[in-house]
C-alpha positions as CSV (number, residue, x, y, z in Angstrom):
1,M,-2.7,24.1,-9.0
2,Y,1.1,23.6,-8.9
3,E,3.5,21.6,-10.9
4,V,6.8,20.0,-9.9
5,T,9.1,19.4,-12.7
6,I,12.9,19.1,-13.3
7,E,12.9,22.4,-15.2
8,G,10.5,24.4,-13.0
9,L,10.4,23.1,-9.4
10,W,7.7,25.3,-8.1
11,C,5.7,26.8,-11.0
12,Q,3.0,29.5,-10.7
13,P,-0.6,28.5,-10.5
14,H,-1.8,27.2,-13.9
15,A,-4.4,25.1,-15.6
16,C,-3.8,22.7,-18.4
17,A,-5.7,20.2,-20.6
18,H,-4.1,17.2,-19.1
19,A,-4.6,18.2,-15.5
20,S,-4.7,14.6,-14.2
21,E,-1.0,14.3,-15.1
22,C,0.5,17.5,-13.8
23,V,-1.6,19.1,-11.2
24,F,-0.9,19.5,-7.5
25,P,-2.7,16.8,-5.4
26,G,-6.0,17.7,-3.8
27,G,-6.0,15.1,-1.1
28,R,-8.9,15.3,1.3
29,R,-8.7,14.4,5.0
30,C,-11.0,11.6,6.2
31,P,-12.0,12.5,9.8
32,E,-13.6,9.1,10.4
33,P,-11.7,6.4,8.5
34,T,-13.5,3.1,8.6
35,P,-11.7,-0.1,9.5
36,A,-10.7,-2.3,6.6
37,S,-12.2,-5.7,6.3
38,G,-12.2,-8.8,4.1
39,H,-8.5,-8.7,3.3
40,R,-7.5,-11.6,1.1
41,A,-4.1,-13.1,1.4
42,L,-1.4,-11.5,-0.9
43,P,2.2,-12.5,-1.4
44,R,4.5,-11.6,1.5
45,L,7.0,-8.8,1.1
46,S,10.6,-9.6,1.5
47,S,12.5,-7.6,4.1
48,L,11.7,-3.9,3.9
49,E,13.5,-2.9,7.1
50,G,17.1,-2.3,8.0
51,D,19.1,-4.5,10.3
52,G,18.3,-2.7,13.5
53,R,21.7,-1.0,13.9
54,K,22.2,2.1,16.0
55,T,22.8,5.1,13.9
56,M,23.4,8.9,14.2
57,G,21.0,10.6,11.8
58,A,20.9,14.0,10.2
59,T,18.9,15.3,13.2
60,G,21.6,14.3,15.6
61,N,19.4,11.6,17.2
62,T,20.3,8.0,17.9
63,G,17.8,5.3,17.5
64,T,17.0,1.9,16.0
65,V,14.9,1.4,12.9
66,P,12.9,-1.9,13.2
67,G,14.7,-4.8,11.6
68,N,13.5,-7.8,9.8
69,T,16.3,-10.1,10.8
70,D,14.5,-12.0,13.6
71,R,17.0,-10.8,16.2
72,G,14.4,-9.5,18.7
73,G,14.1,-6.2,20.5
74,S,16.3,-4.5,23.0
75,G,14.0,-4.3,26.0
76,S,14.8,-5.3,29.5
77,M,15.3,-9.0,28.9
78,T,14.1,-11.5,31.6
79,A,15.9,-14.7,32.6
80,F,13.3,-16.6,30.7
81,G,13.8,-14.4,27.6
82,E,17.6,-14.7,27.8
83,A,17.3,-18.5,27.9
84,M,14.9,-18.4,24.9
85,K,17.5,-16.4,22.9
86,R,20.4,-18.6,23.9
87,I,18.5,-21.8,23.0
88,R,17.4,-20.3,19.7
89,E,20.9,-19.2,18.8
90,E,22.4,-22.5,19.9
91,R,20.1,-24.3,17.5
92,E,20.7,-21.6,14.8
93,L,17.0,-20.9,14.4
94,S,15.3,-17.7,13.4
95,M,12.5,-16.5,15.6
96,R,10.0,-17.5,13.0
97,A,11.4,-21.1,12.8
98,A,11.6,-21.4,16.6
99,A,8.1,-20.2,17.1
100,G,6.9,-22.6,14.4
101,L,8.3,-25.6,16.4
102,V,6.2,-24.9,19.5
103,P,3.9,-23.7,17.7
104,M,3.2,-20.1,18.8
105,A,2.9,-16.7,17.2
106,V,6.2,-15.2,16.2
107,S,5.1,-11.9,17.6
108,Y,4.6,-13.5,21.0
109,W,8.0,-15.2,20.8
110,W,9.6,-11.9,20.0
111,R,7.9,-10.2,23.0
112,L,8.9,-13.0,25.4
113,E,12.5,-13.0,24.2
114,A,12.7,-9.1,24.4
115,G,11.2,-9.1,27.9
116,T,8.1,-7.0,26.9
117,A,5.6,-9.8,27.8
118,P,5.2,-11.7,31.1
119,D,6.6,-15.2,31.3
120,P,4.3,-17.7,29.6
121,S,1.9,-20.1,31.4
122,P,3.5,-23.3,32.8
123,K,1.8,-25.4,30.1
124,L,3.3,-23.3,27.3
125,A,6.7,-23.4,29.0
126,R,6.5,-27.2,29.0
127,D,5.4,-27.2,25.4
128,M,8.4,-25.0,24.5
129,D,10.8,-27.3,26.4
130,E,9.4,-30.4,24.5
131,A,9.6,-28.7,21.1
132,L,13.1,-27.4,21.6
133,G,14.4,-30.5,23.5
134,Q,15.3,-28.7,26.7
135,G,14.1,-31.2,29.3
136,G,12.4,-28.7,31.5
137,R,15.1,-25.9,31.3
138,L,12.6,-23.2,30.4
139,F,9.9,-24.4,32.8
140,G,12.4,-24.1,35.7
141,L,12.9,-20.4,34.9
142,L,9.2,-19.4,35.4
143,G,8.8,-16.8,38.2
144,A,6.5,-14.3,39.5
145,S,6.4,-12.5,36.1
146,S,4.3,-15.4,34.8
147,L,1.4,-14.0,36.8
148,R,-1.0,-12.1,34.5
149,T,-1.2,-8.3,34.5
150,P,-4.7,-6.8,34.8
151,V,-6.0,-4.9,31.8
152,G,-6.5,-1.1,32.1
153,G,-5.7,-1.3,35.8
154,K,-8.9,-3.4,36.5
155,P,-8.6,-6.7,38.3
156,V,-8.8,-9.8,36.1
157,L,-11.7,-11.9,37.4
158,L,-10.6,-15.5,38.0
159,T,-12.7,-18.6,37.4
160,A,-12.0,-22.2,38.1
161,E,-10.4,-22.4,34.6
162,G,-8.4,-19.2,34.9
163,P,-8.8,-15.5,34.0
164,E,-12.1,-14.3,32.8
165,P,-12.2,-14.5,28.9
166,L,-11.5,-11.4,27.0
167,T,-14.7,-10.0,25.5
168,S,-15.8,-7.7,22.7
169,S,-16.2,-5.0,25.4
170,D,-12.5,-5.2,26.2
171,V,-11.7,-4.8,22.5
172,A,-14.0,-1.8,22.2
173,E,-12.2,-0.2,25.2
174,V,-8.9,-0.6,23.4
175,H,-10.3,1.1,20.3
176,A,-11.6,3.9,22.6
177,T,-8.1,4.2,24.2
178,I,-6.5,4.4,20.7
179,G,-8.9,7.3,19.8
180,S,-8.1,9.1,23.0
181,L,-4.4,8.7,22.6
182,I,-4.5,10.0,19.0
183,G,-6.7,13.0,20.0
184,L,-4.5,14.0,23.0
185,D,-1.4,13.6,20.8
186,Q,-2.8,16.0,18.2
187,Q,-3.4,18.6,20.9
188,F,-0.5,18.2,23.3
189,G,2.3,16.1,21.8
190,A,3.4,12.6,22.9
191,N,6.0,13.2,25.7
192,E,3.6,12.3,28.5
193,L,1.4,10.0,26.5
194,Y,3.6,7.2,25.2
195,P,4.2,5.6,28.6
196,V,0.4,5.5,29.1
197,G,-0.1,3.9,25.7
198,L,2.6,1.3,26.4
199,R,1.0,0.4,29.7
200,A,-2.4,-0.1,28.0
201,L,-0.8,-2.2,25.3
202,R,1.0,-4.5,27.7
203,A,-2.1,-4.9,29.9
204,F,-4.3,-5.8,26.9
205,Q,-1.6,-8.1,25.4
206,S,-1.3,-10.0,28.7
207,R,-5.1,-10.8,28.4
208,I,-4.6,-12.1,24.8
209,D,-1.6,-14.2,25.9
210,T,-3.8,-16.2,28.3
211,G,-5.5,-17.6,25.3
212,R,-8.9,-17.1,27.0
213,I,-10.8,-15.1,24.4
214,E,-14.4,-15.0,23.6
215,A,-15.3,-17.3,20.7
216,G,-14.7,-15.7,17.3
217,L,-12.9,-12.7,18.8
218,A,-9.3,-13.7,18.5
219,S,-8.5,-11.9,15.2
220,D,-10.3,-8.8,16.3
221,A,-8.4,-8.7,19.6
222,R,-5.1,-9.2,17.8
223,R,-5.9,-6.6,15.2
224,A,-6.7,-4.1,18.0
225,A,-3.3,-5.0,19.7
226,A,-1.5,-4.4,16.4
227,E,-3.1,-1.0,16.0
228,L,-2.4,-0.1,19.6
229,A,1.3,-1.1,19.1
230,E,1.4,1.0,16.0
231,V,0.0,4.0,17.9
232,C,2.5,3.4,20.8
233,G,5.3,3.3,18.2
234,W,4.1,6.6,16.7
235,L,3.9,8.2,20.2
236,A,7.4,7.0,21.1
237,Y,8.7,8.3,17.7
238,D,7.2,11.7,18.4
239,A,8.8,11.7,21.8
240,D,12.1,10.8,20.1
241,D,12.4,7.4,21.9
242,Q,13.5,5.8,18.7
243,D,14.6,2.5,20.1
244,L,11.1,1.9,21.6
245,A,9.4,3.2,18.5
246,G,11.3,0.7,16.4
247,R,10.3,-2.2,18.7
248,M,6.7,-1.1,18.7
249,F,6.6,-0.9,14.9
250,R,8.1,-4.3,14.6
251,E,5.7,-5.8,17.1
252,S,2.7,-4.3,15.2
253,R,4.0,-5.5,11.9
254,L,4.6,-9.1,13.1
255,T,1.1,-9.3,14.5
256,A,-0.4,-7.8,11.3
257,E,1.4,-10.4,9.2
258,E,0.1,-13.2,11.3
259,I,-3.5,-12.2,11.1
260,G,-3.3,-11.3,7.4
261,D,-4.0,-7.5,7.9
262,L,-2.1,-6.4,4.9
263,P,-3.1,-2.7,5.0
264,M,-1.9,-2.5,8.7
265,E,1.3,-4.2,7.7
266,M,1.9,-1.8,4.9
267,F,1.1,1.2,7.2
268,V,3.8,0.0,9.7
269,R,6.3,-0.5,6.9
270,D,5.7,3.1,5.8
271,L,6.3,4.1,9.4
272,G,9.6,2.2,9.3
273,A,10.6,4.2,6.2
274,M,9.5,7.4,7.9
275,Q,11.7,6.6,10.9
276,A,14.7,5.8,8.7
277,L,14.4,9.2,7.1
278,H,14.2,10.8,10.5
279,L,17.4,9.1,11.6
280,G,19.3,9.9,8.4
281,R,19.3,6.3,7.1
282,W,18.7,7.3,3.5
283,E,19.7,3.9,2.0
284,D,17.4,2.0,4.3
285,A,14.5,4.3,3.6
286,L,15.1,4.0,-0.1
287,H,15.2,0.2,0.1
288,M,12.0,0.1,2.1
289,A,10.2,2.4,-0.3
290,N,11.5,0.7,-3.5
291,Q,10.4,-2.8,-2.4
292,A,7.0,-1.6,-1.2
293,I,6.3,0.2,-4.5
294,G,6.7,-3.2,-6.3
295,H,3.9,-4.8,-4.2
296,P,0.5,-5.4,-5.9
297,L,-1.3,-3.7,-3.0
298,V,0.7,-0.5,-3.3
299,R,-1.2,1.7,-5.6
300,G,-3.1,5.0,-5.5
301,R,-2.5,7.0,-2.3
302,M,-0.5,4.2,-0.8
303,E,1.9,4.4,-3.8
304,A,2.0,8.2,-3.5
305,I,3.1,7.9,0.1
306,F,5.9,5.4,-0.6
307,R,6.9,7.5,-3.6
308,L,7.2,10.5,-1.3
309,R,9.5,8.5,1.0
310,Q,11.5,7.4,-2.1
311,G,11.8,11.0,-3.3
312,R,13.0,12.3,0.1
313,A,15.7,9.5,0.3
314,L,16.9,10.1,-3.2
315,A,17.1,13.9,-2.6
316,A,19.2,13.3,0.5
317,L,21.5,11.0,-1.5
318,G,21.9,13.7,-4.1
319,S,20.1,11.9,-7.0
320,E,18.2,15.0,-8.1
321,R,16.5,13.8,-11.3
322,E,15.4,10.5,-9.7
323,A,14.2,12.4,-6.6
324,L,12.1,14.9,-8.6
325,D,10.7,12.1,-10.7
326,A,9.5,10.2,-7.6
327,L,8.0,13.4,-6.2
328,N,6.1,14.0,-9.5
329,R,4.8,10.4,-9.4
330,S,3.7,11.0,-5.8
331,R,1.8,14.1,-6.8
332,V,0.1,12.4,-9.8
333,A,-1.0,9.5,-7.6
334,L,-2.5,12.0,-5.0
335,A,-4.3,14.1,-7.6
336,G,-7.6,12.4,-7.5
337,G,-8.1,12.6,-3.7
338,M,-9.2,9.7,-1.6
339,N,-11.6,7.0,-2.9
340,S,-13.0,3.7,-1.9
341,Q,-9.9,1.8,-3.4
342,D,-7.5,3.5,-1.0
343,S,-6.5,2.0,2.3
344,P,-8.1,3.9,5.3
345,W,-4.7,4.7,6.9
346,T,-3.8,6.9,3.9
347,W,-6.3,9.5,4.9
348,W,-3.7,11.8,6.6
349,M,-1.8,12.5,3.3
350,H,-3.0,15.9,2.2
351,E,-1.6,18.9,0.4
352,A,0.1,20.3,3.5
353,E,1.9,17.0,4.1
354,F,3.0,16.8,0.5
355,C,4.4,20.3,0.6
356,L,6.2,19.6,3.8
357,H,8.1,16.7,2.3
358,L,8.7,18.5,-1.0
359,S,10.3,21.4,0.9
360,L,12.6,19.1,2.7
361,A,13.6,17.4,-0.5
362,L,14.2,20.7,-2.2
363,S,16.3,21.8,0.7
364,A,18.4,18.7,0.6
365,L,19.0,19.3,-3.1
366,G,20.2,22.9,-2.3
367,R,17.2,24.5,-4.0
368,H,16.7,26.8,-1.0
369,S,14.4,29.5,-2.5
370,G,11.9,26.9,-3.6
371,A,12.2,25.0,-0.3
372,C,11.4,28.1,1.7
373,E,8.4,29.0,-0.5
374,V,6.9,25.5,-0.4
375,S,7.5,25.3,3.4
376,Q,5.5,28.4,3.9
377,R,2.8,26.9,1.7
378,S,2.7,23.8,3.9
379,M,2.0,25.9,7.0
380,E,-0.8,27.7,5.2
381,L,-2.5,24.5,4.1
382,L,-2.3,22.6,7.4
383,P,-5.7,22.1,9.0
384,K,-6.1,24.2,12.1
385,E,-7.1,21.2,14.3
386,Q,-3.7,19.6,13.9
387,V,-2.1,21.6,16.7
388,R,0.8,19.2,17.4
389,D,1.5,18.9,13.6
390,W,1.7,22.7,13.4
391,A,4.6,22.6,15.8
392,V,6.3,19.8,13.9
393,Y,5.8,21.6,10.6
394,Q,7.2,24.8,12.1
395,A,10.2,23.0,13.3
396,Y,10.9,21.7,9.8
397,R,10.3,25.1,8.4
398,I,12.9,26.5,10.8
399,S,15.4,23.9,9.6
400,V,14.7,24.8,5.9
401,L,15.1,28.5,6.7
402,I,18.3,28.0,8.5
403,A,19.7,25.8,5.7
404,A,18.9,28.7,3.4
405,G,20.7,31.2,5.6
406,A,17.5,33.2,6.1
407,W,18.4,34.2,9.6
408,A,15.8,36.9,10.2
409,D,13.0,34.6,9.0
410,S,14.4,31.8,11.2
411,V,14.2,34.0,14.3
412,A,10.7,35.1,13.5
413,A,9.6,31.5,13.0
414,L,11.2,30.5,16.3
415,G,9.2,33.3,18.0
416,A,6.0,31.9,16.5
417,L,6.8,28.4,17.8
418,Q,7.7,29.8,21.2
419,L,4.1,31.1,21.6
420,R,2.7,27.5,21.3
421,W,5.5,25.6,22.9
422,P,4.0,25.6,26.5
423,T,1.1,23.6,25.1
424,V,2.8,21.2,22.7
425,R,5.4,18.8,24.1
426,S,7.3,16.8,21.5
427,T,10.9,15.9,22.1
428,R,11.2,15.2,18.3
429,T,10.2,18.7,17.6
430,A,12.6,20.2,20.1
431,N,15.5,18.1,18.7
432,L,14.7,19.0,15.2
433,V,14.9,22.7,16.1
434,M,18.1,22.4,18.1
435,A,19.8,20.2,15.5
436,A,19.2,22.9,12.9
437,A,20.1,25.8,15.2
438,T,23.4,24.4,16.3
439,R,24.8,23.6,12.9
440,R,28.2,25.0,12.0
441,G,27.9,28.6,10.7
442,V,24.6,29.4,12.3
443,P,24.7,32.8,14.0
444,V,24.7,32.9,17.8
445,A,21.6,35.0,17.8
446,V,19.7,32.2,16.0
447,T,21.0,29.5,18.3
448,E,20.0,31.6,21.4
449,A,16.6,32.3,19.9
450,A,16.1,28.5,19.6
451,R,17.1,27.9,23.2
452,Q,14.8,30.6,24.4
453,C,12.0,29.2,22.2
454,L,12.4,25.8,23.9
455,G,12.8,27.1,27.4
456,G,16.5,27.0,27.7
457,A,17.2,23.6,25.9
458,A,20.8,22.7,25.7
């Protein structure tokens, strides 16, 4: 049992009479989380994201955190999407307002405008023209991209009425794809996986966009699409394609909002805060965490996770007392382990993860001795099957050791990572290592060890 306090940041093991208030969390992993169901409508959150601006974070990476300003993504915009954006801006409409006029899902409007969905059907293009008073302007821009893409590389069977309806078997295949992507990511990292995930998402989404879905299956299909978009966002994040990750997180969030899947929405909002921290956007991460903590759904382990984001952001901003208070609150919320009241997506928060973030917060506060000790503890607690996570944790440990000036330990940690690097390919991990190893004042021997570890990375 460990306690984190203002006075004693990393106390020795102890027991006390009021253990529920001051013990280290004993979070358990849930290997087979069950899908949530029966969500009732709760009040919408106000904007938790930033404004989508490019930034240079502490890791030296550029990227975009998903915004909530209805400005759309930054994909390869089609002529149809460009026209949609011009019309919307001419009429001074948000995406949500423009989509409501047609009507159509705002997530679909966003994908059309961003160029990540094929052009719509001729009927929908005519409906958009009529709703927006364009007199056939959009219909006239339809091209070959309006033809539907087959799902999973299989041909879409055509009937007299159009493509074969999407069935429960198709949805089951998507869930199987999600499981495969997650399993492969845990073993090998995301670099080669995220383009595959994106192709699967676009193929499945194109089937949904036809509107031909087996009766009663629409919500399940869109829920599967939201989850696959979230997974694609995570994979892009791990591959350090932060622009794409931001777009995927936003697409997932919009879809989750529309179908009332509040746990999924909150999951993606947490991923937005995670990405903001990675990019060094401390104020944005703090804003997201603060507003989420005030939501009635955010309690138990979910609150613990957002408190952890809050503590990390406050530590990076130099607010030591507030940061440690947030981390203490996170620890208390995690102490009871996972129960039936917790959202399924919170299963991954365990002791090792808490220690990882605590070590980064302590390092940001200049408490380097405690940071190094807690970082080592996170490595010891990490479940062995999380192979890719071991590499990420080791990269963060290297950054903590370098910040502490522990040069010999840094080189030793780089050597351990080098042994596993041929198996795990994660650009985020490589960039974390090189950002730390090329800081001002780092000895050449450490920098060279980092380059050797990563196979000669620049």
